[in-house]
C-alpha positions in Angstrom: -18.9 0.5 61.8 -20.4 -2.6 60.4 -18.4 -5.4 61.9 -17.5 -8.8 60.6 -15.4 -11.7 60.8 -14.2 -13.2 57.5 -13.3 -16.9 57.4 -11.1 -17.8 54.2 -12.6 -21.0 53.3 -10.4 -23.9 52.5 -11.7 -25.8 49.5 -9.7 -29.2 50.5 -11.3 -29.7 53.7 -14.8 -30.0 54.8 -16.5 -26.6 53.7 -18.9 -24.9 56.1 -21.0 -23.7 52.9 -24.6 -25.0 53.2 -23.3 -28.3 54.6 -22.4 -29.6 50.9 -19.4 -32.0 52.3 -16.2 -31.4 50.5 -15.5 -28.4 48.5 -13.5 -30.5 46.0 -16.1 -33.1 45.2 -14.1 -36.9 45.5 -10.7 -35.3 47.0 -8.9 -35.3 50.3 -6.2 -32.9 51.6 -2.8 -33.6 50.3 -1.8 -33.7 54.1 -1.0 -31.6 56.8 2.1 -29.5 57.2 4.8 -30.1 59.9 3.6 -29.1 63.3 4.9 -25.9 64.8 5.2 -23.7 61.5 5.1 -20.1 61.6 2.4 -18.6 59.3 5.0 -17.7 56.8 6.2 -21.2 56.7 2.8 -22.2 56.5 2.4 -20.3 53.4 5.9 -21.6 52.1 4.5 -25.4 52.7 1.1 -24.4 50.8 3.2 -22.7 47.6 4.8 -26.2 47.4 1.4 -27.9 47.6 0.5 -25.8 44.5 3.4 -26.4 42.8 3.0 -30.1 43.2 -0.5 -30.4 42.0 0.3 -28.5 39.2 3.0 -30.9 38.0 0.7 -33.7 38.7 -2.6 -32.2 37.4 -2.1 -29.6 35.6 -3.2 -25.9 36.2 -6.9 -26.0 35.9 -7.5 -29.4 37.7 -10.0 -29.0 40.7 -7.4 -30.2 43.1 -4.9 -27.5 42.2 -7.9 -24.9 41.8 -8.4 -25.8 45.6 -4.8 -25.7 46.5 -4.5 -22.4 45.0 -7.7 -21.0 46.8 -6.0 -22.5 50.0 -2.6 -20.6 49.2 -4.5 -17.5 48.6 -6.4 -17.8 51.9 -2.8 -18.0 53.7 -1.6 -14.8 52.0 -4.6 -12.9 53.0 -4.5 -14.2 56.7 -0.8 -13.1 57.0 -1.6 -9.6 55.0 -0.1 -10.3 51.7 -3.4 -9.1 50.0 -2.0 -8.3 46.8 -0.5 -11.7 46.5 -3.7 -13.0 47.8 -6.0 -11.3 45.1 -3.8 -12.4 42.3 -4.0 -16.1 43.3 -7.6 -15.8 44.1 -8.6 -14.4 40.6 -6.6 -17.0 39.1 -8.2 -19.7 40.9 -11.9 -18.0 40.2 -11.0 -17.8 36.4 -9.9 -21.6 36.1 -12.9 -22.8 38.5 -15.5 -20.7 36.3 -13.8 -22.1 33.2 -13.6 -25.8 34.5 -16.5 -26.2 37.0 -18.9 -23.5 36.1 -20.1 -20.3 37.4 -22.5 -22.0 39.8 -20.4 -24.4 41.2 -20.1 -24.5 44.9 -16.1 -24.2 44.7 -16.8 -21.2 42.3 -18.7 -19.6 45.0 -16.4 -19.9 47.9 -13.4 -18.6 46.0 -15.6 -15.7 44.5 -16.6 -15.1 48.1 -13.0 -15.2 49.3 -12.0 -12.8 46.5 -14.4 -10.5 47.6 -13.8 -10.1 51.3 -9.9 -10.0 50.3 -10.9 -7.0 48.0 -12.5 -5.2 50.8 -9.8 -5.7 53.1 -7.5 -4.0 50.1 -10.0 -1.1 50.1 -11.1 -2.2 46.3 -14.9 -1.8 47.0 -15.7 -1.5 43.6 -14.4 -4.7 42.6 -15.7 -6.3 45.7 -19.0 -5.0 45.0 -18.9 -6.7 41.3 -18.2 -9.9 43.1 -21.1 -9.3 45.7 -23.5 -8.4 42.9 -22.5 -12.3 41.3 -22.9 -13.7 44.5 -26.1 -12.5 45.4 -27.8 -13.1 42.2 -26.9 -16.9 42.1 -27.8 -17.2 45.7 -31.1 -15.7 45.4 -31.7 -18.4 42.9 -30.3 -21.3 44.5 -31.1 -20.7 47.9 -33.5 -18.0 48.1 -33.7 -14.6 49.8 -33.4 -15.8 53.3 -30.9 -18.2 53.3 -27.6 -17.0 55.4 -25.4 -17.0 52.7 -28.1 -14.8 50.6 -28.3 -12.3 53.5 -24.3 -11.9 54.0 -24.0 -11.4 49.9 -26.7 -8.8 50.2 -25.1 -7.2 53.2 -21.5 -6.9 51.9 -22.9 -5.5 48.7 -24.9 -2.8 50.5 -21.4 -2.1 52.6 -19.7 -1.6 49.0 -22.2 0.5 47.6 -22.2 2.6 50.4 -18.2 2.6 50.5 -18.5 3.5 46.7 -20.6 6.7 47.2 -24.1 4.7 46.1 -26.0 5.5 49.4 -29.6 5.0 48.0 -28.6 1.5 46.5 -27.3 0.6 49.9 -30.1 1.7 51.7 -32.3 -0.7 49.6 -30.4 -3.5 50.5 -29.7 -3.1 53.9 -33.3 -2.6 54.6 -34.1 -5.9 52.4 -31.3 -7.8 54.5 -33.1 -6.8 57.6 -36.4 -8.0 56.3 -34.8 -11.0 55.3 -32.7 -11.7 58.0 -35.2 -13.9 59.9 -33.6 -15.6 63.1 -30.5 -13.5 63.1 -28.5 -13.0 66.5 -29.0 -9.4 68.5 -25.3 -8.5 67.4 -26.0 -9.3 63.4 -29.0 -7.3 63.6 -27.5 -4.6 65.3 -24.8 -4.4 62.5 -27.3 -4.3 59.7 -29.0 -1.5 61.2 -25.7 0.5 61.9 -25.0 -0.2 58.4 -28.6 1.0 57.4 -28.0 4.2 59.4 -24.8 4.9 57.8 -26.1 4.9 54.6 -29.1 7.0 55.2 -26.5 9.4 56.7 -24.6 8.9 53.8 -27.5 10.1 51.6 -28.6 13.1 53.9 -31.3 11.2 55.4 -30.4 12.1 59.1 -33.7 12.1 60.4 -34.3 8.6 59.1 -31.1 7.5 60.5 -31.8 8.4 64.1 -34.3 5.5 64.8 -32.0 2.7 63.5 -29.4 4.0 66.1 -31.9 4.4 68.7 -33.0 0.8 68.1 -29.1 -0.4 68.2 -28.6 1.5 71.6 -31.7 0.2 73.4 -30.6 -3.2 72.4 -26.9 -2.8 73.4 -28.0 -1.1 76.3 -30.2 -4.3 77.6 -27.4 -6.5 76.2 -24.3 -5.1 77.3 -25.0 -2.4 79.8 -24.9 1.3 79.6 -20.9 1.6 79.9 -19.9 -1.4 77.8 -17.7 0.2 75.0 -20.2 -0.9 72.1 -23.1 0.7 73.8 -21.2 4.1 74.2 -19.9 4.0 70.8 -23.4 4.0 69.2 -24.7 6.3 72.3 -21.9 9.0 70.6 -23.2 8.3 67.0 -26.6 8.9 68.1 -25.6 12.4 69.2 -24.0 13.0 66.3 -26.9 12.2 64.3 -28.9 14.4 66.1 -26.5 17.2 65.2 -26.5 16.4 61.5 -30.4 16.6 61.7 -30.1 20.3 63.1 -31.7 18.9 66.2 -29.2 20.7 68.8 -31.0 20.3 72.0 -31.6 16.1 71.6 -27.8 16.1 70.6 -26.8 18.0 73.9 -28.8 15.8 76.0 -27.8 12.4 74.2 -24.2 13.4 74.3 -24.4 14.5 77.8 -25.6 11.1 79.1 -22.7 9.5 76.6 -20.3 11.7 78.2 -21.3 11.0 81.7 -21.2 7.1 81.4 -18.0 7.3 79.5 -16.4 9.3 82.5 -17.7 6.5 84.8 -16.1 3.7 82.9 -13.0 5.4 81.8 -10.9 2.9 82.9 -10.7 1.3 80.0 -8.0 2.8 77.6 -10.6 2.3 74.6 -13.0 4.4 76.6 -10.7 7.2 77.5 -10.2 7.7 73.9 -13.8 7.8 73.0 -14.3 10.0 76.2 -12.2 12.8 74.5 -14.2 12.3 71.4 -17.5 12.9 73.1 -16.3 15.5 75.2 -15.3 17.5 71.9 -18.7 17.0 70.3 -20.6 17.7 73.2 -18.6 21.3 73.3 -19.6 21.4 69.6 -23.3 20.7 70.3 -23.6 23.2 73.2 -21.8 25.9 70.7 -24.5 25.1 68.2 -27.3 25.0 71.1 -26.1 28.5 72.0 -24.7 27.4 74.9 -20.8 29.0 74.6 -20.2 28.9 78.3 -20.7 25.4 78.5 -18.9 24.5 75.6 -15.9 26.8 76.7 -16.2 24.8 80.3 -15.1 21.6 78.3 -11.9 22.8 77.1 
């Protein structure tokens, strides 16, 4: 439930990373592709750019490394994840060899690779890269920099996905502490990640306050009948069930169900309503209310 938007970073145009200017020092883009190209045509154009850079400068020149990163980024955007990962890995190895582990270009390529590995479900590999990024950014930028918090958050998510909930909890807690000035949406995402890790570790009672805070924030920010609010309301009810607190689970899921019914014109909410109805029936059974459960079927 931790949301994110990955940005595949170009190295031939101005980078957004820490305001450092061009990702490749002293170089410019080799021109723009013809207008009106499809994504596949754009990828083919970037393949030709990479081939040209290899012919002109060699495989390990910074311009060639940048062109390879940009091709990999396009592959990732059009869903060719295996090809993207292969190109990112080559670009990263070349960038480390030529520019060094701590160069901005290397940082960008490693982050792109980590995002792509996550998208491909390779969370162990992603965790390895986020670990490197976190340590380097701690040394260069400090713990509260946005890029450092991002690396810590993604590492925590990868740890959770690979069955290391306690490590994930520690990093999510530190990310919340360090994310000064974060937006409401970013803070909510961190708390949801922490709640999921706590539930994965069997610490259900500790997950509940995190979900309650997110629910309160979304209720104020989005309203009680917004899909994102209802989804957290549902998760809070499930957390109460997992914590063996059926009375509170019933009360929470009943409110969520009423709000879902009131907003059931939305197709997504109609699907969520069915899930809440099912879980409310389960809560009724656990609470010793079989007739109320039967009435929902």
